[in-house]
C-alpha positions in Angstrom: 22.4 5.2 20.5 24.3 7.0 17.6 24.1 4.1 15.7 20.4 3.5 16.0 19.6 7.1 15.1 21.9 6.5 11.9 19.4 3.3 11.1 16.5 5.4 11.3 17.6 7.9 9.1 18.8 5.6 6.7 15.1 3.9 6.9 13.5 7.3 6.4 15.6 7.3 2.8 15.1 3.3 2.1 11.4 3.6 2.3 10.6 6.6 0.9 13.0 6.6 -2.2 12.6 3.4 -4.2 16.0 5.1 -5.9 18.4 4.2 -3.0 18.8 1.0 -4.1 22.2 0.7 -2.7 21.0 1.3 0.9 19.5 -1.1 3.0 18.7 -2.3 6.4 18.9 -5.4 8.5 15.9 -7.0 10.6 17.1 -9.2 13.9 16.2 -12.1 15.6 16.6 -11.8 19.3 19.1 -14.0 21.1 17.8 -14.5 24.8 18.9 -16.8 27.6 16.8 -19.2 29.8 16.9 -22.3 27.3 14.1 -21.4 25.0 14.4 -22.2 21.3 15.0 -18.4 20.0 16.6 -19.8 17.1 13.3 -21.4 16.0 11.9 -20.9 12.5 15.2 -20.7 11.0 13.3 -19.8 7.4 10.9 -17.4 8.6 12.8 -13.6 8.6 14.1 -14.5 5.5 10.8 -15.1 3.7 9.3 -12.0 5.5 12.5 -9.9 4.2 11.9 -11.4 0.7 8.1 -10.6 0.6 8.2 -7.1 1.6 10.9 -6.2 -0.6 8.9 -7.7 -3.5 5.5 -6.5 -2.5 6.1 -3.2 -0.5 9.0 -2.4 -2.4 11.4 -2.0 0.7 15.3 -2.5 0.5 15.9 -4.6 3.6 19.0 -7.0 3.3 18.3 -10.2 2.8 20.2 -11.4 5.5 18.7 -11.5 8.9 21.4 -10.6 11.8 21.1 -12.0 15.6 21.2 -9.9 18.4 21.4 -10.6 22.1 19.2 -8.5 24.6 22.1 -7.4 26.6 24.3 -6.0 23.3 24.7 -2.5 22.1 24.2 -3.6 18.8 20.4 -3.8 19.5 20.1 -0.4 18.2 21.3 -1.0 14.9 18.2 -2.6 14.2 14.7 -0.7 14.0 12.6 -3.8 13.8 13.5 -7.0 15.9 11.7 -10.5 16.1 11.1 -12.8 19.0 10.3 -16.0 19.1 10.6 -19.4 20.6 8.8 -22.4 22.8 10.3 -22.3 25.8 11.8 -20.5 28.7 13.0 -16.7 28.7 14.9 -15.1 31.3 16.0 -11.3 30.9 18.7 -10.0 33.5 18.4 -6.9 35.0 20.8 -5.3 32.6 19.4 -7.1 29.8 15.9 -5.8 30.4 17.3 -2.0 31.0 19.2 -2.3 27.7 15.7 -3.8 25.7 13.9 -1.0 27.6 16.3 2.0 26.1 15.7 0.5 22.8 12.1 0.4 22.4 12.0 3.5 24.3 14.5 5.3 22.0 12.5 4.1 19.0 13.0 0.4 18.5 10.1 -2.0 18.0 9.8 -5.6 19.3 7.6 -8.5 17.8 7.2 -11.2 20.0 5.4 -14.3 18.5 4.4 -17.1 20.7 5.6 -20.4 18.8 3.4 -22.2 21.5 4.8 -22.2 25.2 6.4 -19.0 25.2 3.2 -16.7 27.0 4.0 -17.9 30.7 7.4 -16.6 30.6 7.3 -13.5 28.2 4.7 -12.0 30.1 6.8 -12.0 33.2 10.0 -11.1 31.5 8.4 -8.0 29.6 7.0 -6.8 33.0 11.1 -6.5 33.9 11.5 -4.2 30.8 8.2 -2.1 31.4 6.9 -2.7 35.3 4.5 0.0 34.6 3.0 -1.6 31.1 0.3 -4.0 30.9 -0.1 -5.9 27.6 -3.3 -4.7 26.1 -5.3 -6.5 23.4 -5.5 -4.1 20.2 -8.5 -3.5 18.8 -9.3 -4.8 15.1 -9.3 -1.1 13.9 -5.7 -0.4 15.1 -3.6 0.7 12.4 -1.2 -2.4 12.4 -4.3 -4.2 10.9 -4.6 -1.9 8.0 -1.7 -1.2 6.2 -1.0 -2.5 2.7 -3.1 -5.4 3.8 -6.3 -5.3 5.3 -7.0 -7.7 8.3 -10.6 -6.5 9.5 -10.9 -9.2 12.1 -7.3 -9.1 13.6 -4.4 -11.7 13.1 -5.0 -14.7 11.0 -4.9 -18.1 12.4 -1.7 -20.2 11.4 -1.8 -22.9 13.3 -4.1 -24.5 16.1 -2.6 -24.8 19.8 -5.1 -24.7 22.3 -8.4 -24.1 19.9 -8.3 -20.4 21.1 -8.5 -17.3 18.8 -5.6 -15.5 17.6 -4.9 -12.3 19.6 -2.9 -9.6 19.0 -1.3 -7.4 22.2 0.5 -4.5 22.5 2.7 -2.5 24.9 2.2 1.0 24.0 4.4 3.6 25.7 3.8 7.1 25.7 1.1 6.7 23.2 3.4 4.5 20.7 3.3 1.0 20.1 6.8 -0.7 20.9 5.9 -4.2 21.3 3.4 -6.0 19.2 2.6 -9.7 20.9 1.0 -12.1 18.7 -0.4 -15.1 20.8 -2.5 -18.0 19.7 -1.2 -17.1 15.7 2.2 -18.5 14.6 2.7 -16.1 12.2 6.3 -17.1 12.2 5.2 -20.5 11.1 3.2 -19.3 8.6 6.6 -17.3 7.2 8.3 -20.4 6.7 9.2 -22.3 3.9 6.1 -24.2 2.2 7.5 -27.6 3.2 8.4 -27.0 6.8 4.5 -27.1 7.8 3.0 -27.8 4.1 0.2 -25.3 5.1 -1.6 -24.1 2.3 -0.5 -21.3 0.2 -3.5 -19.1 0.8 -2.3 -19.3 4.9 1.4 -18.5 4.1 0.3 -15.7 2.6 -1.9 -14.1 5.0 1.1 -14.7 7.4 3.2 -12.9 5.4 0.7 -10.3 4.6 0.3 -9.7 8.4 3.9 -9.7 8.9 4.5 -6.9 6.2 1.9 -5.0 8.1 3.6 -5.0 11.3 6.8 -4.0 9.6 5.3 -1.4 7.6 3.7 0.1 10.8 6.9 -0.2 12.6 8.8 2.1 10.5 6.6 4.5 10.2 6.3 5.1 13.9 9.2 6.8 15.4 
């Protein structure tokens, strides 16, 4: 927990002063068990980092990290991204570690890359048995940071012809986990040649990702 608190203090310096160019923090992708492809969207976080550094004047390390759910290193990262298509399994100790991370000030973004939903809802119940995912209203601050999303999440890719939805886990009044569903934000962050999405759609995805990061870093 000490390392995590040090990271938070460093974040305040970096986020609040563009003079601290020598300082940086890292974002991490969550590695989980169960057989699902936690490693999907290989170029997404790097592109989001570049976008935030350029447009929000952040000072994020260009190299993303990979962190396991049960690792004490989890506390070193203020923002952790999780994606995939398939199965997810949290052990009891992993669920406990993730809970401590989130209740201690961390933030988790879960991005359904299609097929994750039926697994992640069950596993997050291990982390927060007392909480339910709630759909965030369009006036929630996460949609109104530097970029305005008056109708909620942008639709990047079609899955089951459903509207995109943003769900949250709220612990003691703080949003600790944001779950983007039927949206595919991470696909929108990928290099353009991966999916050949229109640049307008990619920009919307990156802008929403920047909103998430901006919101998470100011909610200690």
